[in-house]
N, C-alpha and C positions, 0 to 999 in steps of 0.2 A: 503493498500499500505503499509507504512510505516513498520507494521508488519514482512509483507513478507521478505523486506528488514535484517530485523531484527533477522528472522528465518535461512534466510541461511547464514548470517555475522555468528550468533551463530553455524550455522554447520561446515559451514570450519574451526572457530575456536576450535570448538572442535575434527574434525576428525586431525586436522597438529598435536595437542596437543598430541593424541589416536599413531597417528603412530611417531612418537617422540619421545613419553617417553612407550607404551607400546609394540607394532609390531617392532619397530626396535630391541631393547633388545635383544625382545624372539626370533628374528635371527639370530641377529649376536652372540649371543652365541652358537648356534648350529654350524656355519661356524667355531669361534674360537677352534678346540676341539685338534689341536697338541698341544702335549707337546714339544718340542722341543726346544733349546735357537735361532734354526737359520727359525723358522718357517715348519718345517718341512723338509727341504732339507736334510738334514743328513740321510744317511743311512747305516744304523749301522749292520753290519750282516757278511756273508761270503764273500758279495761284496761290494766292495764299500764302505769301510770304513773309513768313513771323520772325527770321534772324536776323532782322537788323534794328 
């Protein structure tokens, strides 16, 4: 019985660490691909030039 509880606790802890240090950094780096200073809200070009 104690072995099962230890395995469940270890699995939860390992899953938490994997999510925190492996899963989230991979997917956060894909979403933060904007190169502008205000988070991609400036529209430079022929219309709506907010850079100046």
